[in-house]
C-alpha positions in Angstrom: 59.3 -41.2 -26.1 55.8 -42.3 -25.6 56.3 -41.4 -21.7 57.3 -37.9 -22.8 54.2 -37.2 -25.5 51.7 -38.6 -22.5 53.3 -36.3 -19.6 53.7 -33.2 -22.7 49.3 -33.8 -23.6 48.8 -34.4 -20.1 50.1 -30.9 -19.0 48.2 -29.3 -22.1 44.8 -30.9 -20.7 45.7 -29.3 -17.4 46.9 -26.2 -18.7 44.3 -25.9 -20.4 41.4 -26.7 -17.7 42.8 -23.7 -15.9 41.9 -21.6 -18.6 38.7 -22.1 -18.3 37.8 -21.9 -15.2 39.2 -18.6 -15.0 36.1 -17.8 -17.7 34.0 -19.6 -16.1 34.8 -17.4 -12.8 34.6 -14.2 -15.3 31.2 -15.3 -16.3 29.7 -16.2 -13.0 31.5 -12.7 -12.2 29.4 -11.0 -14.7 26.0 -13.1 -13.9 26.2 -11.9 -10.2 26.6 -8.2 -11.5 23.5 -8.2 -13.3 21.1 -10.0 -10.3 23.1 -7.6 -8.6 20.8 -4.6 -10.2 17.9 -3.1 -9.3 14.2 -4.8 -11.2 12.6 -2.6 -13.1 9.4 -0.5 -11.9 6.3 -0.7 -14.1 4.5 2.1 -14.7 1.3 2.5 -14.7 -0.5 5.9 -16.1 -4.4 6.7 -15.6 -6.0 6.8 -19.5 -8.3 9.8 -18.8 -9.5 10.8 -22.3 -10.0 6.7 -24.0 -10.4 8.8 -27.5 -7.4 11.2 -27.9 -4.7 9.9 -30.5 -1.4 9.3 -28.3 0.7 8.9 -31.3 1.5 10.9 -34.0 0.4 9.6 -37.3 2.9 8.8 -40.1 2.9 11.6 -43.0 2.0 10.2 -46.1 4.8 10.9 -48.7 3.6 8.9 -51.9 6.1 5.9 -51.6 4.1 3.9 -50.0 3.0 2.3 -53.4 7.2 1.6 -53.7 7.3 -0.5 -51.4 7.6 -4.5 -50.8 5.6 -4.1 -47.6 2.2 -3.4 -47.2 1.2 -0.2 -45.2 -1.6 -0.8 -42.6 -1.3 2.9 -41.6 0.7 1.8 -38.2 3.9 4.4 -37.5 6.9 2.7 -38.2 9.5 5.0 -36.6 10.2 7.5 -34.0 9.2 10.6 -34.2 11.5 13.1 -32.4 8.8 15.8 -31.9 6.1 13.8 -30.3 5.0 14.2 -26.8 4.7 11.9 -24.0 0.7 10.7 -23.7 1.2 11.9 -19.8 3.7 14.8 -19.6 2.9 15.2 -15.7 5.5 12.8 -14.0 3.1 13.3 -10.7 1.2 10.5 -12.0 3.9 8.1 -12.7 5.5 8.7 -9.1 2.4 8.4 -6.8 2.2 4.6 -5.4 -1.3 3.5 -6.3 -3.6 1.8 -2.8 -5.1 -0.8 -3.3 -8.5 1.5 -2.7 -7.4 3.3 -5.8 -6.3 0.0 -7.8 -9.7 -1.8 -7.3 -11.7 1.5 -8.2 -9.9 1.9 -11.8 -10.8 -1.5 -12.6 -14.0 -2.6 -14.4 -15.7 -5.4 -13.3 -19.0 -6.6 -13.4 -20.5 -5.6 -10.9 -21.0 -1.7 -11.2 -23.8 -1.8 -8.5 -21.5 -3.0 -5.9 -19.0 0.5 -5.7 -15.7 0.8 -4.5 -17.1 1.3 -0.7 -18.3 -1.9 -0.9 -15.2 -3.5 -1.6 -14.0 -2.1 1.5 -16.8 -3.2 3.5 -17.1 -7.2 3.2 -19.8 -9.0 3.7 -18.8 -11.5 7.1 -16.0 -13.8 7.9 -19.1 -16.3 8.3 -21.1 -15.3 4.8 -17.4 -16.1 2.7 -16.6 -19.3 4.4 -20.8 -21.0 3.8 -22.3 -18.8 1.2 -19.3 -17.3 -1.4 -18.6 -20.4 -3.0 -22.0 -20.3 -4.7 -22.9 -16.1 -4.2 -19.4 -14.6 -4.5 -18.7 -12.4 -1.5 -20.8 -9.8 -2.4 -24.1 -11.9 -2.8 -24.2 -11.4 -6.2 -24.1 -14.3 -7.7 -22.2 -16.9 -9.1 -23.5 -20.3 -9.2 -26.7 -19.4 -7.2 -28.6 -16.4 -8.0 -27.8 -13.0 -6.8 -29.2 -12.4 -3.5 -28.6 -8.3 -3.9 -32.3 -7.5 -4.0 -33.8 -9.8 -1.9 -35.2 -8.8 1.7 -34.6 -10.9 5.0 -38.0 -12.0 5.1 -37.4 -13.9 1.5 -33.7 -14.1 2.5 -34.2 -16.4 5.1 -37.6 -18.3 4.2 -35.3 -19.7 1.4 -32.8 -20.9 3.6 -35.2 -22.3 6.2 -37.3 -24.2 2.8 -33.5 -25.7 1.6 -32.7 -27.1 5.8 -36.0 -28.9 6.0 -36.5 -30.3 2.3 -33.5 -31.7 1.3 -34.9 -32.7 -1.9 -34.8 -28.8 -3.0 -31.1 -28.3 -4.1 -28.5 -30.9 -2.6 -25.7 -28.2 -2.1 -27.8 -25.4 -0.4 -29.4 -28.6 1.8 -25.6 -29.7 3.1 -24.5 -26.6 4.1 -27.4 -25.6 5.6 -28.2 -28.3 7.5 -25.0 -27.5 9.8 -26.3 -24.4 10.4 -28.5 -23.5 13.1 -31.7 -20.9 13.0 -29.6 -18.2 15.4 -27.2 -18.5 12.9 -29.3 -18.6 9.4 -30.9 -15.3 10.7 -27.5 -13.7 11.5 -26.6 -13.7 8.1 -30.0 -13.0 6.3 -30.0 -9.9 8.6 -26.7 -9.4 7.6 -26.9 -10.2 3.7 -30.2 -8.2 4.2 -28.0 -5.1 5.6 -25.6 -5.2 2.6 -28.6 -4.7 0.2 -30.1 -1.5 1.8 -26.2 0.4 1.2 -25.9 -1.1 -2.5 -29.8 0.4 -2.8 -28.4 3.7 -0.6 -25.5 3.9 -3.5 -27.7 3.3 -6.5 
């Protein structure tokens, strides 16, 4: 009798285990279907008029005092007659280039326009100087080099090369450079400064 009960319970566990596997297969198939769907695209629209009201305001009906929740003058329902902020779909479809995306970003470097973003300083400047003066010589830790001429840039660098106590960071970086390399970087910064002044 006990053998029959044990046999029946073993068979029932085996039978129930098979059903669980089928349910797992169904959920796995559903997960695969979800993964197979295309990723969502992010739409970016150009905001031509910042002050334009793009959402219709909620009409006051006089029932606001009777409601439990506070009215913060926020639209709470979708209005069927409202128009989209951008009726022209060509902007949504048009892909943006890197330069186009950079033109619409507000940065603290207003003097350095988008053409300067395309024409960066050389790899030598970026490797040796940009950690303190950034990629456009506008200064992060170190001072901005945008208003300096060739002689002042060259003389400052040579001063740091000769006087090790003037600036510890500059002395270490400049000690690895010879005079020709310092002249080359100084000329490059000065040329970049002239281009920036022409853009102003």
